[in-house]
N, C-alpha and C positions, 0 to 999 in steps of 0.2 A: 504494500500500500504506500503510495507517495505521500510525502509530508506536505502539510499545509505551508504555503509560502507566505511569510509575514515580512512586509517591507515597512521600515520605519524611516521617516524623514526627520533628521535633526538629532544631534548627539548631546543635548544638554540634559536637564533633569528628567524631562518626560521620556526621552528616548532611552536613557539609562534605566529608569524604573521599568519601562516596558520590557526590556530584555530580561531583567531580574524576574519579573512576574511570569513571563513566558517560560523561562527555564524552570521556575518553581512549580508550574502548574501542568505543563504539557511535555510529552516526550516525542510527539509526532509533528514538530514544527521545524521549519528551516527559516532562520532569521537573518535578514540583511538590513543593515543600518547604513544610510548614506549621510555623510556630513560634508557640507560644501567647503568648510574651512580646512586649513592644513594642520590644525591641532585639535585633538578630540577633547571636548568637554572642559574647556577652561571655565573656572568658576569666577565670574566677574564680581560676585558678591564677596569674594575673598581678596579682591584687589587691594583694598586698603591695608590688609594685613601684610601683603607682599610689599607695598610701598613703604611700610613702616618697619620692614625687616623682621616681621613676626612669624614668618614661615620659612621652611627649609630652602626652597628653591622655586622659581617661577613655574618650572615644569611639574611641580607637585600640586599646584593650585588647580586641581581638576577633580571631577567626579570619578573618572575611570579612563583607562586607555584600552586599546584593542587587545593588549596582552592580558588584560584582566579576564578575558573571555576566550579561553583556549578551546572551548568546545567546538567540534567539527561542524556543528549545525549553526554556528554564529559567524557572521561575516560583517566586519566593521570596516568601512571604507571611507577614508577622508579624501578631501579634494574631489569629491563626487557630488555634483550639484544636480538635484532633481529639478527639471525645468517645466515639466508638464505631466498631466495625468490623462490617459486615454481610458475612460471608464468602460467603454464598450468592449475593448480588448483586454481590460484589466492589466494594463501595463503602465509603468512610469518611464519617461524619457530622462536619461541620466547622462551628463557630460563629465568625463574624467578630465579635470583640469591639468593633470600631470602629463597626459598624452594628447589631449585635444579631441579624443574620440568620443562619439555619442552612441549610445545603445539603448534599447528598450529592455526593461526588467519586468517580468511578469509578477503578479501578486495574487494571492487569494484574499488577503486582508491587508489594508494599507492604513498605517497610523501616522498622522501628520503631527509633528512636534517642531514646527518650523521656527517658532520663537519670534523675537522682536529684534529690531535694529535701532541704534541710537539716532536721535534726530540731530541734524545740523541746522543751525538757525538760517532762515532764508534772508541773509543779509550779505552785502559785498564783503569779500576778504576771507571767506571760509577756506579758500584754497591756499592761503598764506602758510609758510612754514611756521611750525610751533603752535598751530591751532589744532588741538587734539580732541578726541572723544574718550570717554571713560568706560570702555567696554572691550573685553577681549585681551588675549595675550600680547598681541603686537602693540596695542596702545599702552598696556601696562609697562612694557619694556621701555617705550619712548618716554613715558612720564617719569619712570624711575631714573632714567638717565638725566633728565632735567632737574629732578630734585637733588641729585648729587653734584650738579654743575654750579660752582660758585659764581659764575658769570650770570646765572639766572637769579634775579633778585625779586622781580614782581610777577606774581601769579594771579591771574584773574579767572574765577570760576563762574560759569554761567549756569544757573539753576540751583536752587536751595532746597531740593529734595534730598532723599537719602544719599544718592551718589554724589551730588554736589557737596553735601556736608562732609562726606568721607574724603573727597578730594581736597577740600579746604583744610580739614584737620591735618591730613598727611602733609600738605604743603607747608602749613604753619609749623608743624613739628620738625620739618626739614630746615627751618630758619628763614623761610621766604616771607616777603611782604604779600599778604593775601587780601584780595577783594572778592566778595561774594555778592553776586547780583541775581535778582529775579524780578519777573514782572508782577508777581503777587506781592501782597503787603507784609508777609511774615515768612521767615524761614520755616520750612516744614509745615506750611499753612494748610496743605491738603491732607496732612496726616494727624494733626493735633489742633485742638482749639487754642484760643489766644492765651488762656490761663497758663498753659504749659509752654507754648512757643515764646511767651514773654520771658520765662525763666531761661530758656535755651538761647534766646537772642542776647540776653545779658551775659551768658557764659561765653558765647562766641566773641562778643565785643571785649570782654575781660581778657580773653586769650590772644587779643591782638588782631582779630579778623575784622576787616572793614565791611560793614553791611550796607548794601544799597538796594533796598526793596522798592517796589513800584518803578523799576528801572526799565526804560525802553531803549534797547540796543539798536543802533542804526547801521553800524559797520564795524568790521575789524580793519584797522589801517596799518600800513607798513610797506616797506620796499622789500619784496620777496619774503621776508619774515615779519611776523606781526610785531608791532611796537606799541599799539594802544587799542583799547576798546572804546569806540565812540558811542555815546549815548546822547539823548536829547538835552542833557544838562552839562555835557563836557566830555573830556577824554580821560581815560584811566590808563596810565603807563602799564604796559604788559609785555613781559618777555615771553611768557607762555600763557595761552588761553586753553582752558579745559571746558569743553561743552558737555553739560550734564542736564540738558533741557528736555528730558523725556525720551520716550521710545515710540516706535510705530511698528505695527505687525509686519512681519516678513511674508507678505501674502500677495504681492503684485503678480507673481507667477501663477496664482490660482484664479485670477479674475476671468470671468466668463466660463469657469468650470465648476468651482466650488462657490456656494452662496456666501457672500460677505456682506457686512453692513456697510453704511456709507463712509465709515472710517477705515475699512479694510479688515476688521476683526472677523474671524471665521464664525459663522452661525452653526450651531449644533442643536440637536433635539435633546430631550430629557435623558437620552441614553448615550450622549456624546457622539452621535452619528451625524455626518454631514449629509447633504442632499444626494450624494453619490452612494450607490450600494457598496457595502463592505469597506467604506472609507470613513475613518474616525479622526477626530481632532482633539488634541489635548495641549495644555500648557499656555504660555504667554500670549499666543496669537489668537486665542479663542475668547469667546464671551462665556464666563463661568457663572453658574447660578449662585447668587449670594443668599445665604439663609436669612440674615437680618434684613436685607433689602427686598427679599422675595422677588428678585428679578435677575436677569443676566447682565453682568457688567464685566469690564476688563479687570482682572486681578493677576498681575504679573508677579508671581511668587513661586519659588521652587517647591514649596509645600503644596501649592495648588496643582502643579504639573504632576507631582508624584502621586497624589491621591487620585487624580483623573486617570493616570496610566494604570494604577492598580485596579480601578473600577472597569476600565475598558477591557483589560486582559481577562479579568474574572468572567466577563460576559461575552467574550469575543466570538464564541461559537454557538451562542444561543440565537435562534431565529428571532425571538422577541425576548429581550432581557427580562428576568423575573421581577426586577425592581429598577426604578429609575435612579440615576445618580442623585444622591441626597443633596449635594451642594456643599458650600464651603463658607467659612466665616471670614477668612482673610486676616492674618495676624503677622506682625513684624516687630522688630526691635532694633535699637541703634544706641550707640554710645556717642555722646557729644562731649569730648574730653572726659571729665569725670562725672558727667550727668548721664544717667542710663534710663531709657524709657522703653516700654513695650506698649503696643496698641493693637486692638483687635476689634473687628466688626466695624460699625458705623461711627462717624463723628458728625459734627454739624455740617461740614462741607459735603461729605459723601452722602449723608442723609438727604440734604437738599437736592443734590444732583440726581438722586434716585427717586425723589418725590415722596420721601418717607418723613412723616411728622415724628419728631422726637422731643422728649424733655431731657434736660441734662442737669447734672450736679457736679460741683467741684469741691473736693475735700482735701484739707491738709492737716497733718498731725505728725506725731513722732513715731518712729518705727517701734520703739521699745517703751516700757513704762516711763512715766514722767520723772521718776526719781533717778533715772540714769542720765547724767549730763551729756550734752551734745558732743563734747570732746572725748567722751568715753564710748563712742560708738552708737550714739542715738540720733541719727540724722533726721531731717525733715523729709517726709514722703508726701507725694501728691497723687490723688486718684481722681480721674474724670469718668463719669458714667453717663451713658445714653440709653434711654429706655422709652418704651411706649407709654405715653402719658395716661392712658386709660387702663391698660391691663398690667402695667409695671413690668412687662417682659423685657429683659435686658437685651439691648441691641448692639451694644459696643462699649468700649471703655479703654482707658489708658492709665498706666502707672509711671511715676517718675521719681527718681531720687539719686543722690550721689552714692548711695548704697545700692548694690545690684539686686533690685527686687523684680527684675524682668520676668522671673518665673511666675509671678502673680498674673502676668498677662495670659499665661496658659489657662489659669483658672477662669479668667474672664472669657476666653475663647470657648472653653468647654461649657460654661454657663449659657453663652449665646447659642452654641450649637444645640444644646438640649432644651432650649426654650425656657430657662429658669426665670422666675420673677424676682424682683428685689426682695420680696418677703422670704423667698427660699434662701437667698444668700445672707439675709440679715441674721439668721440663726444657724447657718451651715456650721458643721462641727469640724473646726480646724484645731490644730494643736496649739498649746501655749507653753512657752518657756522664755523667761525674761531676757535670756541672752539673745533671743531671736525676735520676739514680737510681744504683743499685748495679750491680756486675758480674752478680749475680743480681738480676733485677727484683723488685719488691715482692711480686707474687703468686707468683713462683718461691719466694721465701723463706718466704712464709706457708704454702704447701702442703708444703714441706720440713719446716717446723716441725710441721705437722699429722701428717706421717708419722713424726715422732720422729727425724729425721736430726740429725747433728751440726751445730750452728749455724755459719753462715757469718758471720764477724765483721768482715770488711774493709769 
């Protein structure tokens, strides 16, 4: 009996997890993964660690290599770009960039995990030398070289999201003069509400990063190499510019074949199937079902891609999957120098964008009992909660402190996923030990505050 031919497009988190799941669940499959780039599975989310010399080697900042899968039924090919799908013949057209040859590869099941590409601003000067993007191994090497170059003094970062913050912090730690620009009014403003971004903006400023929010960039200027970033209010001297201004789905090659929305995200049904038979889509290029928003939205996270891959492979050979994909919460975390935060689910910005009405509450307290001084390990902690104003079902939240309490974000994520109410969390049974927390744990206290209860002060 011939083996089922599984073709996977893209070697990042979704592609990697798909191989793991296929090998774990089936013995009669032949797996071929195509990756357009020349380096398998570079983890851009680990780039800051590389730039700050916190990893062994740039070649180790990856999920896997072809050598990790020696099984004879697994074929992992880099520099192989899938350029089209012929659904009637059930083949994909693949170009081998090493040889220039093009061939058709048959499939029985096709899993698209094509991911996203970084955006370059639509302004003059993006082709100047030393205008970089913050994604992939090649860009990591270029940025690392500039951070080590004493002739590079002024670094300008475009975009104050996660990637921009990481680039700014790494640049500042390398001793550079750093300016961080964004068109929005607050750094990390799409991830956190103002109560928390105000804390982080003060931290960035205290660490010597120049913030210019509400900035409108009109050009990168320079003679061959960039020398300044031009905005509507002036020019910022720049030896290097790092663009971290968002991403776009890598789906132009699918137009006219696979159904996309008006921004290029792949549309999938409740079983992660595209409009083509036996063609599935997972990961950053898709619209993922958000449990708190109760609609499909872009959620570009490794955790999302892996959960989608797990679901698709579990149900890959069912004519009609027994259950639909449940959906995701969407959770992430970041350190901003010595401030650490984690966020999960909706916030004011994402709720408004999704058309969801939320109530919110902001709570600050100390991590441990009040009798422990702050200089003895009792820092201030902040919690933001978002919930349905009628039912009190938790829809999102965030935690922030100089102490690493980011694991509390996982509690929020689980509560949102399970549809818990504030009342459920108000008396949830968490441990107490004064070396770690309070008699009522942090999230107990936060939801009690949101419910308007008398404050617990011990």
